[in-house]
Biopython code that builds the backbone (N, CA, C, O; Angstrom):
import numpy as np
from Bio.PDB.StructureBuilder import StructureBuilder

atoms = [
    (1, "MET", "N", (25.723, 63.988, -208.934)),
    (1, "MET", "CA", (26.768, 64.574, -207.946)),
    (1, "MET", "C", (28.030, 64.463, -208.916)),
    (1, "MET", "O", (28.502, 65.556, -209.229)),
    (2, "ALA", "N", (28.593, 63.462, -209.390)),
    (2, "ALA", "CA", (29.379, 63.218, -210.095)),
    (2, "ALA", "C", (29.701, 63.929, -211.266)),
    (2, "ALA", "O", (30.868, 64.021, -211.646)),
    (3, "ARG", "N", (28.466, 64.596, -212.053)),
    (3, "ARG", "CA", (28.498, 65.556, -213.235)),
    (3, "ARG", "C", (28.971, 66.863, -212.656)),
    (3, "ARG", "O", (29.509, 67.686, -213.397)),
    (4, "HIS", "N", (28.823, 67.069, -211.541)),
    (4, "HIS", "CA", (29.383, 68.406, -210.937)),
    (4, "HIS", "C", (30.573, 68.448, -210.129)),
    (4, "HIS", "O", (30.969, 69.519, -209.670)),
    (5, "GLY", "N", (31.269, 67.186, -209.886)),
    (5, "GLY", "CA", (32.700, 67.171, -209.488)),
    (5, "GLY", "C", (32.894, 65.676, -209.199)),
    (5, "GLY", "O", (32.438, 65.049, -208.243)),
    (6, "LEU", "N", (33.657, 65.224, -210.207)),
    (6, "LEU", "CA", (33.680, 63.782, -210.057)),
    (6, "LEU", "C", (34.062, 62.861, -208.903)),
    (6, "LEU", "O", (33.694, 61.687, -208.874)),
    (7, "ASP", "N", (34.840, 63.445, -207.916)),
    (7, "ASP", "CA", (35.074, 62.973, -206.853)),
    (7, "ASP", "C", (33.976, 62.875, -205.875)),
    (7, "ASP", "O", (33.899, 61.975, -205.039)),
    (8, "ALA", "N", (33.034, 63.944, -206.025)),
    (8, "ALA", "CA", (31.847, 63.845, -205.283)),
    (8, "ALA", "C", (30.742, 62.557, -205.562)),
    (8, "ALA", "O", (29.766, 62.340, -204.844)),
    (9, "GLY", "N", (31.141, 61.717, -206.829)),
    (9, "GLY", "CA", (30.353, 61.045, -207.019)),
    (9, "GLY", "C", (30.928, 59.540, -206.210)),
    (9, "GLY", "O", (30.295, 58.485, -206.253)),
    (10, "SER", "N", (32.050, 59.696, -205.597)),
    (10, "SER", "CA", (32.256, 58.302, -204.726)),
    (10, "SER", "C", (31.441, 58.472, -203.617)),
    (10, "SER", "O", (31.839, 57.707, -202.738)),
    (11, "CYS", "N", (30.467, 59.131, -203.244)),
    (11, "CYS", "CA", (29.854, 59.638, -202.044)),
    (11, "CYS", "C", (28.173, 58.587, -202.303)),
    (11, "CYS", "O", (27.407, 58.193, -201.424)),
    (12, "ALA", "N", (28.070, 58.399, -203.795)),
    (12, "ALA", "CA", (26.876, 57.818, -204.096)),
    (12, "ALA", "C", (26.947, 56.319, -204.413)),
    (12, "ALA", "O", (27.902, 56.364, -205.187)),
    (13, "PRO", "N", (26.633, 55.114, -204.364)),
    (13, "PRO", "CA", (25.056, 55.269, -203.897)),
    (13, "PRO", "C", (25.153, 55.338, -202.288)),
    (13, "PRO", "O", (26.115, 55.272, -201.521)),
    (14, "ALA", "N", (23.618, 55.513, -202.066)),
    (14, "ALA", "CA", (23.373, 55.542, -200.687)),
    (14, "ALA", "C", (23.238, 54.218, -200.167)),
    (14, "ALA", "O", (22.683, 53.316, -200.794)),
    (15, "THR", "N", (23.864, 54.057, -198.748)),
    (15, "THR", "CA", (23.442, 52.710, -198.227)),
    (15, "THR", "C", (22.583, 52.894, -197.139)),
    (15, "THR", "O", (22.827, 53.700, -196.241)),
    (16, "ILE", "N", (21.601, 52.194, -197.177)),
    (16, "ILE", "CA", (20.543, 52.343, -195.947)),
    (16, "ILE", "C", (20.060, 51.042, -195.249)),
    (16, "ILE", "O", (19.619, 50.012, -195.759)),
    (17, "LEU", "N", (20.238, 51.328, -194.097)),
    (17, "LEU", "CA", (19.884, 50.286, -193.203)),
    (17, "LEU", "C", (18.380, 50.581, -192.610)),
    (17, "LEU", "O", (17.992, 51.578, -192.001)),
    (18, "VAL", "N", (17.598, 49.301, -193.013)),
    (18, "VAL", "CA", (16.276, 49.626, -191.984)),
    (18, "VAL", "C", (16.241, 48.172, -190.959)),
    (18, "VAL", "O", (16.340, 47.009, -191.349)),
    (19, "ASP", "N", (16.115, 48.530, -189.928)),
    (19, "ASP", "CA", (15.893, 47.046, -189.221)),
    (19, "ASP", "C", (14.548, 47.281, -187.936)),
    (19, "ASP", "O", (14.352, 48.413, -187.494)),
    (20, "LYS", "N", (14.050, 46.570, -187.646)),
    (20, "LYS", "CA", (12.469, 46.728, -186.633)),
    (20, "LYS", "C", (13.133, 46.349, -185.335)),
    (20, "LYS", "O", (13.835, 45.353, -185.163)),
    (21, "ARG", "N", (12.886, 47.083, -184.621)),
    (21, "ARG", "CA", (13.267, 47.265, -182.923)),
    (21, "ARG", "C", (12.063, 47.070, -182.230)),
    (21, "ARG", "O", (10.959, 47.120, -182.770)),
    (22, "LEU", "N", (12.320, 46.783, -180.688)),
    (22, "LEU", "CA", (10.883, 46.760, -180.014)),
    (22, "LEU", "C", (10.186, 48.195, -180.058)),
    (22, "LEU", "O", (8.959, 48.294, -180.059)),
    (23, "ASP", "N", (10.929, 49.162, -180.089)),
    (23, "ASP", "CA", (10.296, 50.596, -180.324)),
    (23, "ASP", "C", (9.983, 51.014, -181.600)),
    (23, "ASP", "O", (9.612, 52.175, -181.770)),
    (24, "GLY", "N", (10.080, 50.215, -182.558)),
    (24, "GLY", "CA", (9.286, 50.663, -184.113)),
    (24, "GLY", "C", (10.589, 50.236, -185.146)),
    (24, "GLY", "O", (11.587, 49.549, -184.930)),
    (25, "VAL", "N", (10.177, 50.863, -186.202)),
    (25, "VAL", "CA", (11.234, 50.705, -187.413)),
    (25, "VAL", "C", (12.174, 51.749, -187.365)),
    (25, "VAL", "O", (11.820, 52.915, -187.189)),
    (26, "HIS", "N", (13.405, 51.398, -187.515)),
    (26, "HIS", "CA", (14.238, 52.554, -187.542)),
    (26, "HIS", "C", (15.098, 52.415, -189.273)),
    (26, "HIS", "O", (15.363, 51.420, -189.948)),
    (27, "LEU", "N", (15.333, 53.897, -189.519)),
    (27, "LEU", "CA", (15.872, 53.814, -190.976)),
    (27, "LEU", "C", (17.290, 54.590, -190.832)),
    (27, "LEU", "O", (17.295, 55.739, -190.392)),
    (28, "THR", "N", (18.396, 53.992, -191.181)),
    (28, "THR", "CA", (19.602, 54.754, -190.651)),
    (28, "THR", "C", (20.330, 54.754, -192.050)),
    (28, "THR", "O", (20.440, 53.715, -192.701)),
    (29, "TYR", "N", (20.807, 55.928, -192.468)),
    (29, "TYR", "CA", (21.850, 56.240, -193.651)),
    (29, "TYR", "C", (22.475, 57.234, -193.076)),
    (29, "TYR", "O", (22.063, 57.874, -192.108)),
    (30, "GLU", "N", (23.877, 57.448, -193.884)),
    (30, "GLU", "CA", (24.346, 58.824, -193.844)),
    (30, "GLU", "C", (24.136, 59.753, -194.806)),
    (30, "GLU", "O", (24.514, 59.567, -195.963)),
    (31, "ARG", "N", (23.452, 60.946, -194.378)),
    (31, "ARG", "CA", (22.997, 61.921, -195.100)),
    (31, "ARG", "C", (23.915, 62.131, -196.155)),
    (31, "ARG", "O", (25.105, 62.195, -195.845)),
    (32, "MET", "N", (23.494, 62.288, -197.709)),
    (32, "MET", "CA", (24.610, 62.610, -198.625)),
    (32, "MET", "C", (24.983, 63.971, -198.778)),
    (32, "MET", "O", (25.957, 64.381, -199.408)),
    (33, "ALA", "N", (23.986, 64.769, -198.046)),
    (33, "ALA", "CA", (24.647, 66.233, -198.098)),
    (33, "ALA", "C", (25.888, 66.765, -197.298)),
    (33, "ALA", "O", (26.460, 67.836, -197.504)),
    (34, "ARG", "N", (26.200, 65.835, -196.358)),
    (34, "ARG", "CA", (27.478, 66.014, -195.661)),
    (34, "ARG", "C", (28.689, 65.858, -196.437)),
    (34, "ARG", "O", (29.707, 66.546, -196.359)),
    (35, "LEU", "N", (28.401, 64.624, -197.386)),
    (35, "LEU", "CA", (29.644, 64.320, -197.884)),
    (35, "LEU", "C", (30.322, 65.115, -198.941)),
    (35, "LEU", "O", (31.535, 65.305, -198.853)),
    (36, "PRO", "N", (29.603, 65.616, -199.980)),
    (36, "PRO", "CA", (30.407, 66.430, -201.111)),
    (36, "PRO", "C", (30.808, 67.769, -200.533)),
    (36, "PRO", "O", (31.345, 68.580, -201.286)),
    (37, "ALA", "N", (30.589, 68.085, -199.221)),
    (37, "ALA", "CA", (31.118, 69.600, -198.984)),
    (37, "ALA", "C", (32.490, 69.344, -198.511)),
    (37, "ALA", "O", (33.297, 70.252, -198.312)),
    (38, "THR", "N", (32.707, 68.260, -198.359)),
    (38, "THR", "CA", (34.529, 68.145, -198.490)),
    (38, "THR", "C", (34.929, 68.503, -199.259)),
    (38, "THR", "O", (35.938, 69.155, -198.990)),
    (39, "TYR", "N", (34.632, 68.444, -200.514)),
    (39, "TYR", "CA", (35.275, 68.658, -202.003)),
    (39, "TYR", "C", (35.251, 70.287, -202.597)),
    (39, "TYR", "O", (35.705, 70.689, -203.668)),
    (40, "GLY", "N", (34.556, 71.073, -201.508)),
    (40, "GLY", "CA", (34.479, 72.615, -201.833)),
    (40, "GLY", "C", (33.929, 73.064, -203.228)),
    (40, "GLY", "O", (34.463, 73.923, -203.929)),
    (41, "ASN", "N", (32.924, 72.451, -203.502)),
    (41, "ASN", "CA", (32.163, 72.498, -204.733)),
    (41, "ASN", "C", (30.790, 72.801, -204.119)),
    (41, "ASN", "O", (30.383, 71.944, -203.334)),
    (42, "THR", "N", (30.182, 73.625, -204.286)),
    (42, "THR", "CA", (28.634, 73.524, -203.878)),
    (42, "THR", "C", (27.675, 73.015, -204.821)),
    (42, "THR", "O", (26.550, 72.913, -204.331)),
    (43, "ALA", "N", (27.786, 72.622, -206.165)),
    (43, "ALA", "CA", (26.752, 72.057, -206.900)),
    (43, "ALA", "C", (26.340, 70.733, -206.693)),
    (43, "ALA", "O", (25.189, 70.317, -206.828)),
    (44, "PRO", "N", (27.556, 69.939, -206.281)),
    (44, "PRO", "CA", (27.232, 68.531, -205.631)),
    (44, "PRO", "C", (26.467, 68.489, -204.243)),
    (44, "PRO", "O", (25.770, 67.535, -203.897)),
    (45, "SER", "N", (26.662, 69.564, -203.530)),
    (45, "SER", "CA", (25.959, 69.627, -202.110)),
    (45, "SER", "C", (24.593, 69.744, -202.407)),
    (45, "SER", "O", (23.774, 68.992, -201.880)),
    (46, "LYS", "N", (24.258, 70.666, -203.247)),
    (46, "LYS", "CA", (22.900, 70.892, -203.857)),
    (46, "LYS", "C", (22.209, 69.526, -204.433)),
    (46, "LYS", "O", (21.060, 69.228, -204.106)),
    (47, "VAL", "N", (22.840, 68.875, -205.142)),
    (47, "VAL", "CA", (22.087, 67.551, -205.507)),
    (47, "VAL", "C", (22.142, 66.669, -204.442)),
    (47, "VAL", "O", (21.247, 65.824, -204.440)),
    (48, "ALA", "N", (23.093, 66.623, -203.366)),
    (48, "ALA", "CA", (23.012, 65.484, -202.319)),
    (48, "ALA", "C", (21.947, 66.032, -201.512)),
    (48, "ALA", "O", (21.171, 65.204, -201.036)),
    (49, "ARG", "N", (21.738, 67.284, -201.248)),
    (49, "ARG", "CA", (20.555, 67.862, -200.071)),
    (49, "ARG", "C", (19.338, 67.272, -200.885)),
    (49, "ARG", "O", (18.496, 66.689, -200.202)),
    (50, "ASP", "N", (19.120, 67.342, -202.269)),
    (50, "ASP", "CA", (17.954, 67.032, -202.815)),
    (50, "ASP", "C", (17.743, 65.561, -202.619)),
    (50, "ASP", "O", (16.698, 65.074, -202.190)),
    (51, "LEU", "N", (18.960, 64.800, -203.011)),
    (51, "LEU", "CA", (18.924, 63.411, -202.814)),
    (51, "LEU", "C", (18.358, 62.851, -201.412)),
    (51, "LEU", "O", (17.598, 61.882, -201.420)),
    (52, "ASP", "N", (18.743, 63.480, -200.202)),
    (52, "ASP", "CA", (18.479, 63.227, -198.846)),
    (52, "ASP", "C", (16.898, 63.336, -199.053)),
    (52, "ASP", "O", (16.097, 62.450, -198.753)),
    (53, "VAL", "N", (16.590, 64.560, -199.609)),
    (53, "VAL", "CA", (14.731, 64.630, -199.418)),
    (53, "VAL", "C", (14.463, 63.492, -199.964)),
    (53, "VAL", "O", (13.928, 62.704, -199.184)),
    (54, "ASN", "N", (14.684, 63.002, -201.308)),
    (54, "ASN", "CA", (13.991, 62.076, -201.904)),
    (54, "ASN", "C", (14.202, 60.799, -201.338)),
    (54, "ASN", "O", (13.378, 59.887, -201.408)),
    (55, "ILE", "N", (15.269, 60.729, -200.793)),
    (55, "ILE", "CA", (15.631, 59.007, -199.961)),
    (55, "ILE", "C", (14.591, 59.094, -198.890)),
    (55, "ILE", "O", (13.893, 58.091, -198.742)),
    (56, "GLU", "N", (14.374, 60.117, -198.124)),
    (56, "GLU", "CA", (13.213, 60.388, -197.194)),
    (56, "GLU", "C", (12.101, 60.269, -197.244)),
    (56, "GLU", "O", (11.381, 59.706, -196.420)),
    (57, "THR", "N", (11.724, 60.923, -198.486)),
    (57, "THR", "CA", (10.230, 60.986, -199.010)),
    (57, "THR", "C", (9.650, 59.386, -199.254)),
    (57, "THR", "O", (8.528, 58.953, -198.990)),
    (58, "LEU", "N", (10.737, 58.721, -199.808)),
    (58, "LEU", "CA", (10.486, 57.077, -200.466)),
    (58, "LEU", "C", (10.417, 56.084, -199.204)),
    (58, "LEU", "O", (9.617, 55.150, -199.154)),
    (59, "LEU", "N", (11.394, 56.402, -198.135)),
    (59, "LEU", "CA", (11.623, 55.389, -197.114)),
    (59, "LEU", "C", (10.500, 55.740, -195.862)),
    (59, "LEU", "O", (10.185, 54.774, -195.168)),
    (60, "LYS", "N", (9.996, 56.817, -195.596)),
    (60, "LYS", "CA", (9.140, 57.268, -194.300)),
    (60, "LYS", "C", (7.605, 56.135, -194.638)),
    (60, "LYS", "O", (7.140, 55.402, -193.766)),
    (61, "PRO", "N", (7.080, 56.231, -195.965)),
    (61, "PRO", "CA", (5.919, 55.585, -195.976)),
    (61, "PRO", "C", (6.467, 53.890, -196.163)),
    (61, "PRO", "O", (5.719, 52.933, -195.959)),
    (62, "ALA", "N", (7.387, 53.813, -196.433)),
    (62, "ALA", "CA", (7.822, 52.029, -196.721)),
    (62, "ALA", "C", (8.102, 51.759, -195.060)),
    (62, "ALA", "O", (7.748, 50.670, -194.607)),
    (63, "ALA", "N", (8.720, 52.729, -194.182)),
    (63, "ALA", "CA", (8.802, 52.069, -192.966)),
    (63, "ALA", "C", (7.509, 51.913, -192.127)),
    (63, "ALA", "O", (7.396, 51.098, -191.212)),
    (64, "SER", "N", (6.393, 52.909, -192.592)),
    (64, "SER", "CA", (5.199, 52.573, -191.695)),
    (64, "SER", "C", (4.267, 51.584, -191.943)),
    (64, "SER", "O", (3.251, 51.329, -191.295)),
    (65, "GLU", "N", (4.839, 50.874, -193.263)),
    (65, "GLU", "CA", (3.837, 49.789, -193.811)),
    (65, "GLU", "C", (4.372, 48.450, -192.887)),
    (65, "GLU", "O", (3.665, 47.458, -192.707)),
    (66, "ILE", "N", (5.863, 48.619, -192.291)),
    (66, "ILE", "CA", (6.525, 47.495, -191.656)),
    (66, "ILE", "C", (5.814, 47.267, -190.343)),
    (66, "ILE", "O", (5.505, 48.210, -189.614)),
    (67, "ARG", "N", (5.546, 45.952, -190.035)),
    (67, "ARG", "CA", (5.042, 45.954, -188.758)),
    (67, "ARG", "C", (5.532, 44.559, -188.149)),
    (67, "ARG", "O", (5.237, 44.252, -186.994)),
]
sb = StructureBuilder()
sb.init_structure("model")
sb.init_model(0)
sb.init_chain("A")
sb.init_seg("    ")
for serial, (resi, resn, name, xyz) in enumerate(atoms, 1):
    if name == "N":
        sb.init_residue(resn, " ", resi, " ")
    sb.init_atom(name, np.array(xyz, "f"), 0.0, 1.0, " ", f" {name:<3s}", serial, name[0])
structure = sb.get_structure()
């Protein structure tokens, strides 16, 4: 994101909370796509949306392994 707008680089890295509750495993993080939009440059927003997809792709299988 910083390559397209230095200010947008302040949005990374992602902070992710993984916790186990009675109803299952919960994954909580602030979606990256909503953060760089405030800078008025669409290029960081596309990178951030792609990052959100990658984060979810990695975390969902990992969460299913937690018992």
